[in-house]
PDB file of N, H, CA, C and O in Angstrom:
ATOM      1  N   UNK A   1     -45.975-113.738   1.753  1.00  0.00           N
ATOM      2  CA  UNK A   1     -45.184-112.722   2.542  1.00  0.00           C
ATOM      3  C   UNK A   1     -45.072-111.290   1.986  1.00  0.00           C
ATOM      4  O   UNK A   1     -45.313-111.078   0.797  1.00  0.00           O
ATOM      5  N   UNK A   2     -44.880-110.771   2.430  1.00  0.00           N
ATOM      6  H   UNK A   2     -44.684-110.944   3.396  1.00  0.00           H
ATOM      7  CA  UNK A   2     -44.363-109.543   1.851  1.00  0.00           C
ATOM      8  C   UNK A   2     -43.519-108.820   1.808  1.00  0.00           C
ATOM      9  O   UNK A   2     -43.698-108.023   2.729  1.00  0.00           O
ATOM     10  N   UNK A   3     -42.501-108.542   1.186  1.00  0.00           N
ATOM     11  H   UNK A   3     -42.355-109.190   0.438  1.00  0.00           H
ATOM     12  CA  UNK A   3     -41.105-108.028   0.811  1.00  0.00           C
ATOM     13  C   UNK A   3     -41.278-105.935   1.402  1.00  0.00           C
ATOM     14  O   UNK A   3     -41.802-104.851   1.147  1.00  0.00           O
ATOM     15  N   UNK A   4     -40.673-106.428   1.990  1.00  0.00           N
ATOM     16  H   UNK A   4     -40.248-107.309   2.197  1.00  0.00           H
ATOM     17  CA  UNK A   4     -39.764-104.563   2.852  1.00  0.00           C
ATOM     18  C   UNK A   4     -38.885-104.179   2.764  1.00  0.00           C
ATOM     19  O   UNK A   4     -37.890-104.377   3.462  1.00  0.00           O
ATOM     20  N   UNK A   5     -39.042-103.419   1.737  1.00  0.00           N
ATOM     21  H   UNK A   5     -39.850-103.258   1.170  1.00  0.00           H
ATOM     22  CA  UNK A   5     -38.029-102.057   1.467  1.00  0.00           C
ATOM     23  C   UNK A   5     -36.608-101.593   2.187  1.00  0.00           C
ATOM     24  O   UNK A   5     -36.479-100.941   3.223  1.00  0.00           O
ATOM     25  N   UNK A   6     -35.982-101.922   1.654  1.00  0.00           N
ATOM     26  H   UNK A   6     -36.087-102.451   0.812  1.00  0.00           H
ATOM     27  CA  UNK A   6     -35.018-102.480   2.196  1.00  0.00           C
ATOM     28  C   UNK A   6     -34.482-100.062   2.823  1.00  0.00           C
ATOM     29  O   UNK A   6     -34.420 -99.101   2.056  1.00  0.00           O
ATOM     30  N   UNK A   7     -34.308-100.084   4.023  1.00  0.00           N
ATOM     31  H   UNK A   7     -34.358-100.864   4.646  1.00  0.00           H
ATOM     32  CA  UNK A   7     -33.791 -98.516   4.597  1.00  0.00           C
ATOM     33  C   UNK A   7     -33.722 -97.785   3.598  1.00  0.00           C
ATOM     34  O   UNK A   7     -34.066 -98.178   2.483  1.00  0.00           O
ATOM     35  N   UNK A   8     -33.415 -96.990   3.757  1.00  0.00           N
ATOM     36  H   UNK A   8     -33.135 -96.671   4.662  1.00  0.00           H
ATOM     37  CA  UNK A   8     -32.526 -95.866   2.632  1.00  0.00           C
ATOM     38  C   UNK A   8     -31.111 -94.728   3.978  1.00  0.00           C
ATOM     39  O   UNK A   8     -31.321 -93.844   4.809  1.00  0.00           O
ATOM     40  N   UNK A   9     -29.700 -95.498   3.458  1.00  0.00           N
ATOM     41  H   UNK A   9     -29.530 -96.216   2.783  1.00  0.00           H
ATOM     42  CA  UNK A   9     -29.039 -94.585   4.271  1.00  0.00           C
ATOM     43  C   UNK A   9     -27.712 -94.380   3.400  1.00  0.00           C
ATOM     44  O   UNK A   9     -27.068 -94.870   2.472  1.00  0.00           O
ATOM     45  N   UNK A  10     -27.742 -92.969   4.631  1.00  0.00           N
ATOM     46  H   UNK A  10     -28.265 -92.571   5.384  1.00  0.00           H
ATOM     47  CA  UNK A  10     -27.258 -92.238   3.899  1.00  0.00           C
ATOM     48  C   UNK A  10     -25.059 -92.013   4.520  1.00  0.00           C
ATOM     49  O   UNK A  10     -24.701 -92.473   5.604  1.00  0.00           O
ATOM     50  N   UNK A  11     -24.338 -91.496   3.848  1.00  0.00           N
ATOM     51  H   UNK A  11     -24.629 -91.121   2.967  1.00  0.00           H
ATOM     52  CA  UNK A  11     -23.356 -91.267   4.243  1.00  0.00           C
ATOM     53  C   UNK A  11     -23.784 -89.899   5.373  1.00  0.00           C
ATOM     54  O   UNK A  11     -24.966 -89.697   5.653  1.00  0.00           O
ATOM     55  N   UNK A  12     -22.610 -88.993   5.972  1.00  0.00           N
ATOM     56  H   UNK A  12     -21.650 -89.157   5.744  1.00  0.00           H
ATOM     57  CA  UNK A  12     -22.526 -88.533   5.911  1.00  0.00           C
ATOM     58  C   UNK A  12     -22.734 -86.872   5.096  1.00  0.00           C
ATOM     59  O   UNK A  12     -23.542 -85.971   5.322  1.00  0.00           O
ATOM     60  N   UNK A  13     -21.203 -87.039   3.727  1.00  0.00           N
ATOM     61  H   UNK A  13     -20.547 -87.771   3.544  1.00  0.00           H
ATOM     62  CA  UNK A  13     -22.054 -86.167   3.303  1.00  0.00           C
ATOM     63  C   UNK A  13     -23.251 -86.508   2.838  1.00  0.00           C
ATOM     64  O   UNK A  13     -24.141 -86.024   3.537  1.00  0.00           O
ATOM     65  N   UNK A  14     -23.779 -87.370   1.626  1.00  0.00           N
ATOM     66  H   UNK A  14     -23.056 -87.763   1.058  1.00  0.00           H
ATOM     67  CA  UNK A  14     -25.029 -86.866   1.470  1.00  0.00           C
ATOM     68  C   UNK A  14     -26.188 -86.726   2.696  1.00  0.00           C
ATOM     69  O   UNK A  14     -27.363 -86.390   2.551  1.00  0.00           O
ATOM     70  N   UNK A  15     -25.585 -87.039   3.780  1.00  0.00           N
ATOM     71  H   UNK A  15     -24.630 -87.312   3.898  1.00  0.00           H
ATOM     72  CA  UNK A  15     -26.682 -86.400   4.780  1.00  0.00           C
ATOM     73  C   UNK A  15     -27.014 -84.803   4.968  1.00  0.00           C
ATOM     74  O   UNK A  15     -28.032 -84.141   5.173  1.00  0.00           O
ATOM     75  N   UNK A  16     -25.666 -84.544   4.799  1.00  0.00           N
ATOM     76  H   UNK A  16     -24.839 -85.081   4.633  1.00  0.00           H
ATOM     77  CA  UNK A  16     -25.426 -82.757   5.065  1.00  0.00           C
ATOM     78  C   UNK A  16     -25.874 -82.329   3.696  1.00  0.00           C
ATOM     79  O   UNK A  16     -26.639 -81.366   3.637  1.00  0.00           O
ATOM     80  N   UNK A  17     -25.649 -82.681   3.038  1.00  0.00           N
ATOM     81  H   UNK A  17     -25.028 -83.463   3.085  1.00  0.00           H
ATOM     82  CA  UNK A  17     -26.894 -82.004   1.470  1.00  0.00           C
ATOM     83  C   UNK A  17     -28.230 -82.231   1.566  1.00  0.00           C
ATOM     84  O   UNK A  17     -29.168 -81.503   1.240  1.00  0.00           O
ATOM     85  N   UNK A  18     -28.216 -83.546   2.148  1.00  0.00           N
ATOM     86  H   UNK A  18     -27.454 -84.137   2.413  1.00  0.00           H
ATOM     87  CA  UNK A  18     -30.108 -83.844   2.220  1.00  0.00           C
ATOM     88  C   UNK A  18     -30.522 -82.808   3.070  1.00  0.00           C
ATOM     89  O   UNK A  18     -31.472 -82.165   2.621  1.00  0.00           O
ATOM     90  N   UNK A  19     -30.047 -82.414   4.284  1.00  0.00           N
ATOM     91  H   UNK A  19     -29.276 -82.936   4.649  1.00  0.00           H
ATOM     92  CA  UNK A  19     -31.125 -81.185   5.557  1.00  0.00           C
ATOM     93  C   UNK A  19     -30.026 -80.033   5.832  1.00  0.00           C
ATOM     94  O   UNK A  19     -30.010 -79.152   6.692  1.00  0.00           O
ATOM     95  N   UNK A  20     -28.929 -80.412   4.594  1.00  0.00           N
ATOM     96  H   UNK A  20     -28.942 -81.127   3.896  1.00  0.00           H
ATOM     97  CA  UNK A  20     -28.703 -78.677   4.127  1.00  0.00           C
ATOM     98  C   UNK A  20     -28.109 -77.244   5.240  1.00  0.00           C
ATOM     99  O   UNK A  20     -28.432 -76.080   5.477  1.00  0.00           O
ATOM    100  N   UNK A  21     -26.747 -78.557   5.801  1.00  0.00           N
ATOM    101  H   UNK A  21     -26.485 -79.503   5.609  1.00  0.00           H
ATOM    102  CA  UNK A  21     -26.564 -78.157   6.866  1.00  0.00           C
ATOM    103  C   UNK A  21     -24.908 -78.445   6.849  1.00  0.00           C
ATOM    104  O   UNK A  21     -24.807 -78.068   5.682  1.00  0.00           O
ATOM    105  N   UNK A  22     -23.845 -78.724   7.120  1.00  0.00           N
ATOM    106  H   UNK A  22     -23.927 -79.030   8.068  1.00  0.00           H
ATOM    107  CA  UNK A  22     -22.804 -78.783   6.253  1.00  0.00           C
ATOM    108  C   UNK A  22     -22.401 -79.735   7.787  1.00  0.00           C
ATOM    109  O   UNK A  22     -22.743 -79.728   8.969  1.00  0.00           O
ATOM    110  N   UNK A  23     -21.502 -80.476   6.918  1.00  0.00           N
ATOM    111  H   UNK A  23     -21.225 -80.481   5.957  1.00  0.00           H
ATOM    112  CA  UNK A  23     -20.411 -81.451   7.781  1.00  0.00           C
ATOM    113  C   UNK A  23     -20.158 -81.048   8.797  1.00  0.00           C
ATOM    114  O   UNK A  23     -20.705 -81.644   9.725  1.00  0.00           O
ATOM    115  N   UNK A  24     -19.689 -80.450   8.985  1.00  0.00           N
ATOM    116  H   UNK A  24     -19.244 -79.966   8.231  1.00  0.00           H
ATOM    117  CA  UNK A  24     -18.822 -79.958   9.877  1.00  0.00           C
ATOM    118  C   UNK A  24     -20.352 -79.806  11.106  1.00  0.00           C
ATOM    119  O   UNK A  24     -20.129 -80.754  11.858  1.00  0.00           O
ATOM    120  N   UNK A  25     -21.440 -79.249  11.529  1.00  0.00           N
ATOM    121  H   UNK A  25     -21.621 -78.478  10.918  1.00  0.00           H
ATOM    122  CA  UNK A  25     -22.195 -78.971  11.479  1.00  0.00           C
ATOM    123  C   UNK A  25     -22.813 -80.465  12.431  1.00  0.00           C
ATOM    124  O   UNK A  25     -22.632 -80.554  13.646  1.00  0.00           O
ATOM    125  N   UNK A  26     -23.560 -81.570  11.591  1.00  0.00           N
ATOM    126  H   UNK A  26     -23.707 -81.498  10.605  1.00  0.00           H
ATOM    127  CA  UNK A  26     -23.800 -83.173  11.442  1.00  0.00           C
ATOM    128  C   UNK A  26     -22.128 -83.230  12.624  1.00  0.00           C
ATOM    129  O   UNK A  26     -22.481 -83.219  13.804  1.00  0.00           O
ATOM    130  N   UNK A  27     -21.025 -83.268  12.514  1.00  0.00           N
ATOM    131  H   UNK A  27     -20.738 -83.277  11.556  1.00  0.00           H
ATOM    132  CA  UNK A  27     -20.618 -83.461  13.646  1.00  0.00           C
ATOM    133  C   UNK A  27     -20.793 -82.804  14.571  1.00  0.00           C
ATOM    134  O   UNK A  27     -21.398 -83.535  15.355  1.00  0.00           O
ATOM    135  N   UNK A  28     -20.568 -81.270  15.295  1.00  0.00           N
ATOM    136  H   UNK A  28     -20.076 -80.676  14.658  1.00  0.00           H
ATOM    137  CA  UNK A  28     -20.556 -81.368  15.940  1.00  0.00           C
ATOM    138  C   UNK A  28     -22.366 -81.422  16.144  1.00  0.00           C
ATOM    139  O   UNK A  28     -22.967 -80.373  16.375  1.00  0.00           O
ATOM    140  N   UNK A  29     -22.957 -82.483  16.050  1.00  0.00           N
ATOM    141  H   UNK A  29     -22.468 -83.335  15.863  1.00  0.00           H
ATOM    142  CA  UNK A  29     -24.272 -82.053  17.173  1.00  0.00           C
ATOM    143  C   UNK A  29     -24.184 -83.635  17.923  1.00  0.00           C
ATOM    144  O   UNK A  29     -24.440 -84.060  19.050  1.00  0.00           O
ATOM    145  N   UNK A  30     -23.622 -84.304  16.508  1.00  0.00           N
ATOM    146  H   UNK A  30     -23.414 -83.959  15.593  1.00  0.00           H
ATOM    147  CA  UNK A  30     -23.071 -86.299  16.959  1.00  0.00           C
ATOM    148  C   UNK A  30     -22.319 -85.999  18.436  1.00  0.00           C
ATOM    149  O   UNK A  30     -22.558 -86.947  19.185  1.00  0.00           O
ATOM    150  N   UNK A  31     -21.491 -84.986  19.083  1.00  0.00           N
ATOM    151  H   UNK A  31     -21.297 -84.216  18.475  1.00  0.00           H
ATOM    152  CA  UNK A  31     -21.281 -84.407  19.637  1.00  0.00           C
ATOM    153  C   UNK A  31     -22.030 -84.052  20.710  1.00  0.00           C
ATOM    154  O   UNK A  31     -22.183 -84.684  21.755  1.00  0.00           O
ATOM    155  N   UNK A  32     -22.470 -83.050  20.407  1.00  0.00           N
ATOM    156  H   UNK A  32     -22.345 -82.536  19.558  1.00  0.00           H
ATOM    157  CA  UNK A  32     -23.130 -82.755  21.628  1.00  0.00           C
ATOM    158  C   UNK A  32     -25.074 -83.120  21.148  1.00  0.00           C
ATOM    159  O   UNK A  32     -25.882 -82.231  21.417  1.00  0.00           O
ATOM    160  N   UNK A  33     -25.354 -83.844  20.776  1.00  0.00           N
ATOM    161  H   UNK A  33     -24.697 -84.566  20.558  1.00  0.00           H
ATOM    162  CA  UNK A  33     -26.232 -85.443  20.745  1.00  0.00           C
ATOM    163  C   UNK A  33     -27.359 -84.759  20.577  1.00  0.00           C
ATOM    164  O   UNK A  33     -28.298 -85.213  21.231  1.00  0.00           O
ATOM    165  N   UNK A  34     -27.684 -83.465  19.677  1.00  0.00           N
ATOM    166  H   UNK A  34     -26.921 -83.097  19.145  1.00  0.00           H
ATOM    167  CA  UNK A  34     -28.175 -82.987  19.475  1.00  0.00           C
ATOM    168  C   UNK A  34     -29.470 -82.761  18.008  1.00  0.00           C
ATOM    169  O   UNK A  34     -30.538 -82.215  17.731  1.00  0.00           O
ATOM    170  N   UNK A  35     -28.152 -83.830  17.325  1.00  0.00           N
ATOM    171  H   UNK A  35     -27.285 -84.274  17.549  1.00  0.00           H
ATOM    172  CA  UNK A  35     -28.243 -83.530  15.602  1.00  0.00           C
ATOM    173  C   UNK A  35     -29.205 -84.888  16.029  1.00  0.00           C
ATOM    174  O   UNK A  35     -29.421 -85.403  17.125  1.00  0.00           O
ATOM    175  N   UNK A  36     -29.926 -85.401  13.920  1.00  0.00           N
ATOM    176  H   UNK A  36     -29.749 -84.983  13.029  1.00  0.00           H
ATOM    177  CA  UNK A  36     -30.180 -86.197  13.368  1.00  0.00           C
ATOM    178  C   UNK A  36     -29.445 -88.067  14.790  1.00  0.00           C
ATOM    179  O   UNK A  36     -28.305 -88.394  15.119  1.00  0.00           O
ATOM    180  N   UNK A  37     -31.025 -88.783  15.188  1.00  0.00           N
ATOM    181  H   UNK A  37     -31.951 -88.518  14.920  1.00  0.00           H
ATOM    182  CA  UNK A  37     -29.959 -90.161  14.804  1.00  0.00           C
ATOM    183  C   UNK A  37     -28.989 -91.107  14.437  1.00  0.00           C
ATOM    184  O   UNK A  37     -29.518 -91.960  13.724  1.00  0.00           O
ATOM    185  N   UNK A  38     -28.006 -91.283  14.588  1.00  0.00           N
ATOM    186  H   UNK A  38     -27.576 -90.590  15.168  1.00  0.00           H
ATOM    187  CA  UNK A  38     -27.772 -92.090  13.541  1.00  0.00           C
ATOM    188  C   UNK A  38     -26.945 -93.252  13.876  1.00  0.00           C
ATOM    189  O   UNK A  38     -26.926 -93.567  15.066  1.00  0.00           O
ATOM    190  N   UNK A  39     -26.169 -94.040  12.944  1.00  0.00           N
ATOM    191  H   UNK A  39     -26.184 -93.785  11.977  1.00  0.00           H
ATOM    192  CA  UNK A  39     -25.851 -95.308  12.641  1.00  0.00           C
ATOM    193  C   UNK A  39     -24.237 -94.991  13.130  1.00  0.00           C
ATOM    194  O   UNK A  39     -23.535 -94.013  12.872  1.00  0.00           O
ATOM    195  N   UNK A  40     -23.947 -96.167  13.908  1.00  0.00           N
ATOM    196  H   UNK A  40     -24.518 -96.962  14.118  1.00  0.00           H
ATOM    197  CA  UNK A  40     -22.200 -95.978  13.637  1.00  0.00           C
ATOM    198  C   UNK A  40     -22.247 -97.291  13.402  1.00  0.00           C
ATOM    199  O   UNK A  40     -23.061 -98.077  13.887  1.00  0.00           O
ATOM    200  N   UNK A  41     -21.092 -97.614  12.417  1.00  0.00           N
ATOM    201  H   UNK A  41     -20.430 -96.975  12.023  1.00  0.00           H
ATOM    202  CA  UNK A  41     -20.599 -98.885  12.427  1.00  0.00           C
ATOM    203  C   UNK A  41     -19.380 -99.120  12.078  1.00  0.00           C
ATOM    204  O   UNK A  41     -18.999 -99.052  10.910  1.00  0.00           O
ATOM    205  N   UNK A  42     -18.201 -99.602  13.655  1.00  0.00           N
ATOM    206  H   UNK A  42     -18.510 -99.657  14.604  1.00  0.00           H
ATOM    207  CA  UNK A  42     -17.315 -99.088  13.257  1.00  0.00           C
ATOM    208  C   UNK A  42     -16.928 -98.383  13.710  1.00  0.00           C
ATOM    209  O   UNK A  42     -17.072 -98.237  14.924  1.00  0.00           O
ATOM    210  N   UNK A  43     -15.857 -97.143  12.548  1.00  0.00           N
ATOM    211  H   UNK A  43     -15.740 -97.262  11.562  1.00  0.00           H
ATOM    212  CA  UNK A  43     -15.773 -95.661  12.266  1.00  0.00           C
ATOM    213  C   UNK A  43     -16.809 -95.559  11.521  1.00  0.00           C
ATOM    214  O   UNK A  43     -17.163 -94.386  11.406  1.00  0.00           O
ATOM    215  N   UNK A  44     -17.202 -96.017  11.177  1.00  0.00           N
ATOM    216  H   UNK A  44     -16.914 -96.970  11.270  1.00  0.00           H
ATOM    217  CA  UNK A  44     -18.499 -95.337   9.568  1.00  0.00           C
ATOM    218  C   UNK A  44     -19.748 -93.936  10.144  1.00  0.00           C
ATOM    219  O   UNK A  44     -19.578 -92.973   9.396  1.00  0.00           O
ATOM    220  N   UNK A  45     -20.000 -93.868  10.386  1.00  0.00           N
ATOM    221  H   UNK A  45     -20.138 -94.650  10.993  1.00  0.00           H
ATOM    222  CA  UNK A  45     -20.995 -92.911  10.335  1.00  0.00           C
ATOM    223  C   UNK A  45     -22.100 -92.830   9.390  1.00  0.00           C
ATOM    224  O   UNK A  45     -21.727 -92.767   8.218  1.00  0.00           O
ATOM    225  N   UNK A  46     -23.994 -92.807   9.675  1.00  0.00           N
ATOM    226  H   UNK A  46     -24.297 -92.858  10.627  1.00  0.00           H
ATOM    227  CA  UNK A  46     -24.925 -93.146   9.106  1.00  0.00           C
ATOM    228  C   UNK A  46     -26.065 -92.787   9.231  1.00  0.00           C
ATOM    229  O   UNK A  46     -26.676 -92.942  10.288  1.00  0.00           O
ATOM    230  N   UNK A  47     -26.688 -92.118   7.953  1.00  0.00           N
ATOM    231  H   UNK A  47     -26.191 -91.992   7.094  1.00  0.00           H
ATOM    232  CA  UNK A  47     -28.206 -91.815   8.684  1.00  0.00           C
ATOM    233  C   UNK A  47     -29.523 -92.924   7.503  1.00  0.00           C
ATOM    234  O   UNK A  47     -29.650 -93.122   6.295  1.00  0.00           O
ATOM    235  N   UNK A  48     -30.312 -93.413   8.907  1.00  0.00           N
ATOM    236  H   UNK A  48     -30.209 -93.252   9.889  1.00  0.00           H
ATOM    237  CA  UNK A  48     -31.724 -93.458   7.928  1.00  0.00           C
ATOM    238  C   UNK A  48     -32.390 -92.502   7.778  1.00  0.00           C
ATOM    239  O   UNK A  48     -32.618 -91.707   8.691  1.00  0.00           O
ATOM    240  N   UNK A  49     -32.844 -92.384   6.575  1.00  0.00           N
ATOM    241  H   UNK A  49     -32.659 -93.030   5.833  1.00  0.00           H
ATOM    242  CA  UNK A  49     -34.193 -91.375   5.059  1.00  0.00           C
ATOM    243  C   UNK A  49     -34.512 -91.324   6.570  1.00  0.00           C
ATOM    244  O   UNK A  49     -33.720 -90.823   7.370  1.00  0.00           O
ATOM    245  N   UNK A  50     -35.344 -91.699   6.826  1.00  0.00           N
ATOM    246  H   UNK A  50     -35.987 -92.106   6.177  1.00  0.00           H
ATOM    247  CA  UNK A  50     -36.772 -92.029   8.190  1.00  0.00           C
ATOM    248  C   UNK A  50     -36.511 -90.948   8.796  1.00  0.00           C
ATOM    249  O   UNK A  50     -36.994 -89.815   8.772  1.00  0.00           O
ATOM    250  N   UNK A  51     -35.691 -91.439   9.338  1.00  0.00           N
ATOM    251  H   UNK A  51     -35.299 -92.359   9.358  1.00  0.00           H
ATOM    252  CA  UNK A  51     -34.707 -90.843  10.971  1.00  0.00           C
ATOM    253  C   UNK A  51     -34.950 -89.370  10.267  1.00  0.00           C
ATOM    254  O   UNK A  51     -35.991 -88.820  10.626  1.00  0.00           O
ATOM    255  N   UNK A  52     -34.097 -88.620   9.272  1.00  0.00           N
ATOM    256  H   UNK A  52     -33.251 -89.067   8.980  1.00  0.00           H
ATOM    257  CA  UNK A  52     -33.537 -87.368   8.921  1.00  0.00           C
ATOM    258  C   UNK A  52     -34.860 -86.804   8.476  1.00  0.00           C
ATOM    259  O   UNK A  52     -34.826 -85.600   8.729  1.00  0.00           O
ATOM    260  N   UNK A  53     -36.050 -87.141   7.910  1.00  0.00           N
ATOM    261  H   UNK A  53     -36.078 -88.120   7.705  1.00  0.00           H
ATOM    262  CA  UNK A  53     -37.241 -87.134   7.906  1.00  0.00           C
ATOM    263  C   UNK A  53     -38.560 -86.665   9.313  1.00  0.00           C
ATOM    264  O   UNK A  53     -39.315 -85.693   9.287  1.00  0.00           O
ATOM    265  N   UNK A  54     -38.511 -87.145   9.808  1.00  0.00           N
ATOM    266  H   UNK A  54     -37.897 -87.934   9.829  1.00  0.00           H
ATOM    267  CA  UNK A  54     -37.969 -86.897  11.501  1.00  0.00           C
ATOM    268  C   UNK A  54     -38.024 -85.706  11.820  1.00  0.00           C
ATOM    269  O   UNK A  54     -38.810 -84.762  11.900  1.00  0.00           O
ATOM    270  N   UNK A  55     -36.193 -86.200  12.108  1.00  0.00           N
ATOM    271  H   UNK A  55     -35.555 -86.967  12.043  1.00  0.00           H
ATOM    272  CA  UNK A  55     -35.641 -84.964  13.227  1.00  0.00           C
ATOM    273  C   UNK A  55     -36.127 -83.739  12.216  1.00  0.00           C
ATOM    274  O   UNK A  55     -36.733 -82.885  12.863  1.00  0.00           O
ATOM    275  N   UNK A  56     -36.027 -83.428  10.823  1.00  0.00           N
ATOM    276  H   UNK A  56     -35.535 -84.122  10.297  1.00  0.00           H
ATOM    277  CA  UNK A  56     -36.802 -82.460  10.498  1.00  0.00           C
ATOM    278  C   UNK A  56     -38.027 -81.966  10.031  1.00  0.00           C
ATOM    279  O   UNK A  56     -38.168 -80.939   9.368  1.00  0.00           O
ATOM    280  N   UNK A  57     -38.861 -82.693  10.383  1.00  0.00           N
ATOM    281  H   UNK A  57     -38.745 -83.527  10.922  1.00  0.00           H
ATOM    282  CA  UNK A  57     -40.317 -82.552  10.965  1.00  0.00           C
ATOM    283  C   UNK A  57     -40.015 -81.949  12.594  1.00  0.00           C
ATOM    284  O   UNK A  57     -40.588 -80.927  12.971  1.00  0.00           O
ATOM    285  N   UNK A  58     -39.428 -82.412  13.148  1.00  0.00           N
ATOM    286  H   UNK A  58     -38.963 -83.242  12.842  1.00  0.00           H
ATOM    287  CA  UNK A  58     -40.191 -82.215  14.199  1.00  0.00           C
ATOM    288  C   UNK A  58     -38.968 -80.055  14.453  1.00  0.00           C
ATOM    289  O   UNK A  58     -39.088 -79.143  15.270  1.00  0.00           O
ATOM    290  N   UNK A  59     -38.488 -80.166  13.834  1.00  0.00           N
ATOM    291  H   UNK A  59     -38.391 -80.907  13.170  1.00  0.00           H
ATOM    292  CA  UNK A  59     -38.119 -78.280  13.646  1.00  0.00           C
ATOM    293  C   UNK A  59     -38.815 -77.678  12.807  1.00  0.00           C
ATOM    294  O   UNK A  59     -38.870 -76.455  12.937  1.00  0.00           O
ATOM    295  N   UNK A  60     -39.357 -78.133  12.000  1.00  0.00           N
ATOM    296  H   UNK A  60     -39.313 -79.126  11.895  1.00  0.00           H
ATOM    297  CA  UNK A  60     -40.097 -76.990  11.078  1.00  0.00           C
ATOM    298  C   UNK A  60     -41.367 -76.481  12.482  1.00  0.00           C
ATOM    299  O   UNK A  60     -41.955 -77.144  13.336  1.00  0.00           O
ATOM    300  N   UNK A  61     -41.353 -74.593  12.035  1.00  0.00           N
ATOM    301  H   UNK A  61     -40.876 -74.055  11.341  1.00  0.00           H
ATOM    302  CA  UNK A  61     -42.124 -74.247  12.550  1.00  0.00           C
ATOM    303  C   UNK A  61     -42.563 -73.974  11.579  1.00  0.00           C
ATOM    304  O   UNK A  61     -42.043 -74.106  10.471  1.00  0.00           O
ATOM    305  N   UNK A  62     -44.072 -73.352  11.960  1.00  0.00           N
ATOM    306  H   UNK A  62     -44.494 -73.244  12.860  1.00  0.00           H
ATOM    307  CA  UNK A  62     -44.977 -73.946  10.809  1.00  0.00           C
ATOM    308  C   UNK A  62     -46.072 -71.951  11.805  1.00  0.00           C
ATOM    309  O   UNK A  62     -46.526 -71.574  12.886  1.00  0.00           O
ATOM    310  N   UNK A  63     -45.921 -71.579  10.707  1.00  0.00           N
ATOM    311  H   UNK A  63     -45.553 -71.886   9.829  1.00  0.00           H
ATOM    312  CA  UNK A  63     -45.891 -70.004  10.892  1.00  0.00           C
ATOM    313  C   UNK A  63     -48.093 -69.984  11.672  1.00  0.00           C
ATOM    314  O   UNK A  63     -48.933 -70.876  11.794  1.00  0.00           O
ATOM    315  N   UNK A  64     -48.097 -68.513  11.961  1.00  0.00           N
ATOM    316  H   UNK A  64     -47.414 -67.789  11.862  1.00  0.00           H
ATOM    317  CA  UNK A  64     -49.965 -68.225  12.682  1.00  0.00           C
ATOM    318  C   UNK A  64     -50.197 -68.080  11.781  1.00  0.00           C
ATOM    319  O   UNK A  64     -49.422 -67.771  10.876  1.00  0.00           O
ATOM    320  N   UNK A  65     -51.770 -68.318  11.686  1.00  0.00           N
ATOM    321  H   UNK A  65     -52.399 -68.569  12.422  1.00  0.00           H
ATOM    322  CA  UNK A  65     -52.611 -67.618  10.478  1.00  0.00           C
ATOM    323  C   UNK A  65     -53.296 -66.232  11.323  1.00  0.00           C
ATOM    324  O   UNK A  65     -53.992 -66.053  12.322  1.00  0.00           O
ATOM    325  N   UNK A  66     -52.763 -65.552  10.463  1.00  0.00           N
ATOM    326  H   UNK A  66     -52.197 -65.697   9.651  1.00  0.00           H
ATOM    327  CA  UNK A  66     -53.498 -64.467  11.202  1.00  0.00           C
ATOM    328  C   UNK A  66     -55.085 -63.856  10.072  1.00  0.00           C
ATOM    329  O   UNK A  66     -55.319 -63.755   8.868  1.00  0.00           O
ATOM    330  N   UNK A  67     -55.595 -63.675  10.967  1.00  0.00           N
ATOM    331  H   UNK A  67     -55.405 -63.757  11.946  1.00  0.00           H
ATOM    332  CA  UNK A  67     -57.513 -63.945  10.432  1.00  0.00           C
ATOM    333  C   UNK A  67     -57.650 -61.996   9.684  1.00  0.00           C
ATOM    334  O   UNK A  67     -57.289 -60.957  10.237  1.00  0.00           O
ATOM    335  N   UNK A  68     -57.995 -62.097   8.953  1.00  0.00           N
ATOM    336  H   UNK A  68     -58.288 -62.941   8.504  1.00  0.00           H
ATOM    337  CA  UNK A  68     -58.979 -60.838   8.520  1.00  0.00           C
ATOM    338  C   UNK A  68     -59.655 -60.824   8.235  1.00  0.00           C
ATOM    339  O   UNK A  68     -60.350 -61.166   7.278  1.00  0.00           O
ATOM    340  N   UNK A  69     -59.623 -60.018   9.745  1.00  0.00           N
ATOM    341  H   UNK A  69     -59.059 -59.740  10.522  1.00  0.00           H
ATOM    342  CA  UNK A  69     -61.945 -59.558   9.814  1.00  0.00           C
ATOM    343  C   UNK A  69     -62.044 -57.979   9.629  1.00  0.00           C
ATOM    344  O   UNK A  69     -63.144 -57.427   9.621  1.00  0.00           O
TER     345      UNK A  69
END
């Protein structure tokens, strides 16, 4: 059997730093359901790093390539 690596989980403060937003933004985003997926255990909020990476990737804006003729 292959061993599975445990998923890296971050608290709110570490998540804010990881994605470059404030804790207040994370709270507002949870309330409006526009932020990254999160895990609620009792009153604790946690974020899985793979979910944060997907969230950031979906918000990536790729500029158009300008052709030089």
